[in-house]
C-alpha positions in Angstrom: 35.5 -4.5 -33.5 32.1 -3.5 -31.6 31.5 -3.2 -27.7 29.3 -6.7 -26.8 25.3 -6.3 -27.3 23.0 -7.7 -24.8 19.1 -8.8 -25.2 17.2 -9.7 -21.9 14.5 -11.5 -22.3 11.7 -11.9 -18.7 12.0 -10.7 -15.9 13.5 -7.7 -13.6 16.0 -10.3 -12.1 17.2 -10.9 -15.4 18.0 -7.1 -16.4 19.4 -6.6 -13.1 22.2 -9.4 -14.2 22.7 -8.2 -17.8 23.8 -5.1 -16.3 26.7 -7.6 -14.4 27.5 -9.4 -17.3 28.0 -5.9 -19.0 30.6 -5.0 -16.3 32.2 -8.4 -16.5 32.7 -8.6 -19.9 34.4 -5.4 -20.2 36.2 -6.2 -17.5 37.6 -9.2 -19.9 37.7 -7.4 -22.3 35.6 -8.6 -24.7 33.9 -7.5 -27.9 32.2 -8.6 -31.2 30.1 -10.2 -28.5 26.2 -10.8 -28.5 24.5 -12.0 -25.0 20.9 -13.3 -24.9 19.8 -13.7 -21.6 16.6 -16.0 -21.9 13.6 -16.6 -20.0 12.0 -20.1 -19.3 8.8 -19.1 -17.5 6.3 -20.2 -20.5 7.0 -22.2 -23.6 6.0 -19.0 -25.2 8.9 -17.2 -23.8 11.5 -20.0 -25.0 10.5 -19.6 -28.2 10.8 -15.6 -28.1 14.5 -16.6 -26.9 15.3 -18.7 -30.3 13.3 -16.6 -32.6 15.5 -13.2 -30.9 18.5 -15.5 -31.2 17.7 -16.0 -35.3 17.5 -12.3 -35.5 20.4 -11.3 -33.7 22.3 -13.7 -36.3 21.3 -12.3 -39.2 21.8 -8.8 -37.6 25.4 -9.6 -36.5 26.7 -12.5 -38.9 30.5 -12.2 -37.7 29.6 -12.0 -33.4 30.1 -14.8 -31.6 26.6 -15.3 -30.0 26.3 -16.2 -26.2 23.1 -17.8 -25.2 22.6 -18.0 -21.1 19.4 -17.3 -18.8 16.5 -19.6 -17.4 15.8 -20.8 -20.4 20.0 -22.1 -21.2 19.7 -23.3 -17.8 16.8 -25.8 -18.1 17.2 -26.9 -22.2 20.6 -26.1 -22.5 20.9 -28.6 -25.7 18.3 -26.7 -27.3 20.5 -23.9 -27.7 23.6 -25.5 -28.5 22.0 -27.6 -31.6 21.2 -24.1 -32.5 23.7 -23.1 -35.8 23.1 -19.5 -34.7 24.7 -20.3 -31.0 28.6 -20.4 -30.2 28.3 -20.3 -26.3 26.0 -21.6 -24.1 26.0 -20.3 -20.3 24.0 -21.7 -17.2 22.7 -19.0 -14.5 25.4 -19.7 -12.3 28.7 -19.2 -14.4 26.9 -15.8 -16.0 27.8 -14.2 -12.9 31.1 -15.3 -12.4 34.2 -13.3 -13.4 36.4 -16.2 -15.0 33.9 -17.2 -17.2 33.9 -14.0 -18.8 38.2 -14.2 -18.5 38.0 -17.6 -20.1 36.3 -16.3 -23.6 38.4 -13.3 -23.9 41.4 -15.9 -23.2 40.3 -18.4 -26.3 37.8 -16.2 -28.7 38.4 -18.6 -31.2 36.1 -20.7 -30.0 37.8 -23.7 -28.7 35.9 -23.2 -25.2 33.3 -25.5 -24.5 29.9 -24.8 -26.3 28.2 -26.0 -23.3 29.2 -24.4 -19.8 26.1 -25.3 -17.4 26.5 -26.8 -14.4 24.0 -28.3 -11.8 22.1 -24.9 -10.4 20.5 -27.2 -7.6 24.1 -27.2 -5.9 24.6 -24.0 -5.7 24.4 -22.4 -1.8 25.4 -18.8 -2.6 24.3 -15.5 -4.4 26.6 -14.3 -7.0 29.0 -11.9 -5.4 29.1 -9.8 -8.2 26.2 -6.9 -6.9 25.8 -3.8 -8.9 24.9 -0.3 -8.2 21.8 1.5 -9.9 20.6 -1.0 -12.4 17.2 0.7 -13.6 16.5 4.4 -14.9 17.9 7.5 -13.6 14.8 7.6 -10.7 14.6 3.8 -9.6 17.6 1.4 -8.6 16.8 -2.8 -8.4 18.3 -4.4 -5.6 18.9 -8.1 -5.8 18.3 -9.7 -2.4 17.7 -13.0 -3.5 17.4 -15.7 -6.0 16.3 -19.4 -6.5 13.6 -21.0 -4.9 12.5 -23.9 -2.7 9.1 -24.6 -3.8 7.9 -26.8 -6.0 4.7 -25.3 -7.8 3.5 -28.0 -10.6 3.7 -25.9 -13.1 6.6 -23.7 -13.0 9.9 -24.4 -14.3 11.8 -21.3 -12.6 13.3 -23.7 -9.9 14.9 -25.4 -12.0 16.4 -22.5 -14.1 17.4 -20.9 -10.8 18.0 -23.2 -8.0 17.1 -23.1 -4.7 17.0 -20.1 -2.7 20.2 -18.3 -1.6 19.6 -14.5 0.5 22.4 -11.7 0.3 23.1 -10.9 4.0 21.2 -7.8 5.1 24.3 -5.8 5.6 25.9 -6.5 2.4 21.9 -4.9 1.1 21.9 -2.0 3.3 25.9 -0.8 2.3 24.4 -1.4 -1.6 21.3 0.9 -0.4 23.5 3.4 1.2 25.7 4.1 -1.7 22.2 4.2 -4.6 21.2 7.1 -2.2 24.5 8.8 -2.3 24.2 8.6 -6.1 20.8 10.4 -5.8 18.4 7.4 -6.1 15.3 8.6 -4.4 13.7 5.3 -5.2 14.8 1.6 -4.2 13.0 -1.6 -5.3 13.9 -5.0 -3.7 14.5 -8.0 -6.0 14.2 -11.4 -5.9 13.1 -15.1 -7.1 11.0 -15.5 -4.4 11.5 -12.8 -2.4 9.4 -14.0 0.9 11.8 -16.3 1.5 14.7 -14.5 2.5 16.8 -14.6 5.2 16.0 -18.3 5.3 19.2 -19.8 4.9 21.2 -16.6 6.8 22.2 -17.1 10.4 19.1 -16.5 13.1 17.0 -17.0 10.1 15.6 -13.6 10.1 12.3 -12.4 7.3 11.9 -10.3 4.6 10.1 -7.9 7.3 13.4 -7.8 9.2 15.4 -6.8 6.1 12.8 -4.0 5.0 12.7 -2.9 8.5 16.3 -2.7 9.0 17.0 -0.6 5.5 14.3 1.5 6.5 16.0 2.7 9.8 19.9 2.3 9.2 18.9 4.0 5.6 17.0 7.7 7.0 17.7 9.6 3.7 16.2 6.8 1.4 12.9 8.3 0.7 10.8 5.5 -1.0 11.3 2.0 -0.7 9.6 -0.6 -3.0 8.9 -4.5 -2.9 8.7 -6.6 -5.9 6.4 -9.9 -6.2 5.8 -11.5 -2.8 3.8 -15.0 -1.6 1.1 -13.4 1.0 0.9 -16.8 3.0 4.4 -16.1 3.7 4.4 -12.3 4.9 5.7 -12.3 8.4 4.8 -10.2 11.1 6.9 -7.1 10.7 6.4 -6.7 7.2 2.9 -6.2 8.3 4.1 -3.8 10.9 6.3 -2.1 8.2 3.2 -1.7 5.9 1.2 0.3 8.9 3.9 2.3 10.3 6.4 3.3 7.7 5.1 5.8 5.0 8.4 5.6 3.0 7.6 2.0 2.4 5.0 2.1 -0.8 1.7 1.0 -0.8 1.6 -1.4 -3.7 2.0 -4.9 -3.7 2.4 -7.4 -6.3 1.1 -10.9 -5.1 2.0 -14.4 -6.5 -1.8 -15.6 -6.0 -2.2 -17.7 -9.4 -5.3 -18.7 -9.2 -9.1 -18.3 -7.1 -10.2 -21.7 -6.3 -9.4 -24.1 -3.9 -8.9 -27.2 -6.0 -6.8 -25.9 -8.6 -4.6 -23.9 -6.0 -4.1 -27.7 -4.1 -3.4 -28.5 -7.7 -0.6 -26.4 -8.3 0.9 -27.4 -5.1 0.2 -23.4 -4.0 0.7 -23.3 0.1 -2.3 -20.9 0.3 -6.2 -21.2 0.0 -8.6 -18.7 -1.7 -9.5 -17.3 2.0 -5.9 -16.8 2.8 -5.1 -14.5 -0.2 -8.3 -12.2 0.4 -7.8 -12.4 3.9 -4.3 -10.9 3.6 -5.7 -8.1 1.0 -8.5 -7.3 3.6 -6.0 -7.1 6.6 -2.7 -5.1 4.3 -5.9 -2.2 3.3 -6.8 -2.2 6.9 -3.1 -1.2 7.9 -2.8 0.9 4.4 -5.9 2.2 3.2 -4.3 3.6 0.0 -2.8 0.2 -0.6 -3.1 -1.5 -4.1 -2.2 -4.8 -5.2 -1.2 -6.1 -8.5 -1.1 -10.3 -9.1 0.1 -12.7 -11.1 -3.0 -15.0 -12.0 -3.0 -18.4 -14.2 -5.8 -18.9 -17.0 -6.1 -22.5 -18.0 -4.4 -25.0 -15.7 -5.1 -28.4 -16.4 -9.0 -29.6 -15.2 -9.5 -25.8 -14.9 -13.7 -26.1 -15.5 -15.9 -22.7 -15.8 -16.9 -22.7 -12.5 -12.7 -22.9 -11.0 -11.8 -20.5 -13.8 -15.4 -18.1 -12.2 -13.5 -18.0 -8.9 -10.2 -16.9 -10.4 -12.5 -14.0 -12.0 -14.2 -12.9 -8.8 -10.9 -13.0 -7.0 -10.4 -9.6 -8.9 -12.7 -8.3 -6.9 -13.0 -9.7 -3.6 -9.0 -8.9 -3.2 -9.6 -5.4 -5.1 -6.5 -6.6 -7.5 -5.7 -3.4 -10.2 -2.5 -4.2 -11.8 -3.2 -8.2 -13.4 -0.3 -10.1 -15.2 -2.3 -12.8 -16.4 -0.5 -15.9 -17.9 -2.1 -18.4 -20.3 -1.2 -21.7 -18.9 1.9 -23.2 -21.0 2.9 -27.1 -20.4 6.3 -27.0 -19.6 8.4 -30.5 -20.1 9.9 -31.4 -16.9 7.3 -29.8 -14.6 4.0 -32.3 -12.9 1.5 -30.3 -14.2 2.6 -31.4 -17.9 1.6 -34.9 -17.3 -2.1 -34.1 -16.1 -4.2 -35.8 -18.2 -7.1 -33.1 -18.3 -6.0 -30.4 -20.0 -7.4 -27.5 -21.1 -8.0 -26.4 -25.0 -5.8 -23.7 -26.5 -8.9 -22.1 -27.3 -10.8 -21.9 -23.9 -7.4 -20.8 -22.6 -6.9 -17.9 -24.8 -10.9 -16.4 -23.8 -10.5 -17.4 -20.2 -7.1 -14.7 -20.6 -8.7 -12.4 -22.2 -11.7 -12.5 -19.9 -9.1 -11.4 -16.9 -7.5 -9.1 -18.5 -10.8 -7.1 -19.0 -11.5 -8.0 -15.3 -8.7 -6.3 -14.8 -8.5 -3.0 -17.2 -11.9 -2.7 -15.4 -10.2 -2.7 -11.9 -7.3 0.2 -13.3 -10.1 2.3 -14.6 -12.2 2.0 -11.3 -8.4 3.1 -9.6 -7.8 5.6 -11.6 -11.3 7.6 -11.1 -10.6 7.8 -7.2 -7.5 9.5 -7.8 -8.9 12.5 -9.7 -8.7 15.8 -7.7 -6.3 14.5 -4.8 -2.3 15.2 -4.4 0.1 12.4 -5.0 4.0 12.3 -4.5 5.0 11.2 -7.9 8.9 9.8 -8.7 9.8 11.5 -12.5 10.7 8.5 -14.9 11.3 10.9 -17.4 10.4 14.7 -18.0 6.7 14.0 -18.6 6.2 10.4 -17.4 6.3 9.5 -13.3 4.3 7.3 -10.9 2.7 7.7 -7.7 3.1 5.9 -4.6 1.2 2.9 -5.8 2.9 2.9 -9.0 0.0 4.7 -11.1 1.8 6.4 -14.2 1.2 10.2 -14.0 1.8 12.1 -17.6 2.7 15.6 -17.0 1.8 18.9 -19.8 4.5 20.5 -18.4 8.3 18.9 -18.2 9.4 18.1 -14.6 13.1 17.2 -13.5 13.5 13.4 -14.1 14.2 11.5 -11.1 13.0 14.1 -8.7 9.7 13.4 -6.2 7.3 15.8 -7.5 3.9 17.1 -5.1 0.9 17.2 -7.4 -2.5 17.6 -7.9 -3.9 14.9 -10.1 -6.2 16.7 -12.6 -7.9 13.6 -15.0 -7.5 10.8 -16.9 -5.6 10.1 -20.5 -6.2 6.2 -20.9 -4.4 3.5 -18.8 -2.6 6.8 -17.3 -3.6 9.8 -14.7 -3.0 13.4 -15.8 -1.3 16.0 -13.5 
């Protein structure tokens, strides 16, 4: 028999939950098991999940294959019908110890093949928190799951359910343990991070959590926050940006588009000027701030003029790290029913133009760093990241997990050198 194997597709939260599932499967004494944690963000992500399952079956003909994650939650029958698949688990079921214990008790396959309940009925985050997922230098802490918004292009709320928050005290205690283990950087993660606290007593905001962490864990050198919705950023988070040097000057923004009409058709909660205003204010408060952003190319009804507004947003917001998504029609979403869908070749072309704009912004950012001093967190002996999450390549080996004070000497492709 062999130890369980895990494959993760998609976001950091999925990767976090894979680590939790590893522990749960080990506690249940399972072996000869292959688990695929799928992603549903695009149709291409679902296709890749199916492709990976078929490959894993060829490589592991005798193993039990368990499929879980967002694609399994939103399309359970799609995976149940695959001859390669033995069990389909929902996103709630995958985090429950009894699920894995049940598989161990009846490993011959008589357990129900599809175990996927209504994710919208879930009101709490999974109690199974892990310490120290990530590299030896950086740990990820899940503080929130699910989303209460219903953007017209997005299938994720149907895979993750409504927003649920982890209590601040639990988060702080976990980060204290991580710091005691030697981690120098912690990243707060979630599906809709800026909605953290809305379901907790007194409805605290994400900024309250950030300030509380920095106050109660004074030995934490670096705190990052992952993707946020700029329109939901609260006053305390802006104060933290302005006054807390341990909060890293890098924000990844869920912008999605640069045209007001398309933003309205997406059911986003901000307009173009809101995004620009936020970036200008954050930069005023923290001049070394850098921004990443998610932008969709080819949303239904998008004209060339609409697209040009997205392209211009890259420079208007001074975005550096772009995540460009070619629009993907997802059955079950309102956008899939819009009659004026954009031609696939046009979508690809526009996505390529956005990526080129992003590459220009990265080159501009890198050029500005040459000659400057940075505090670089080492991810391995020859590679680390600055406060703005820029990669730095070192010619001489450094200690993994340490923060190195260094002067930037030059540029090597998409990286700085030191």
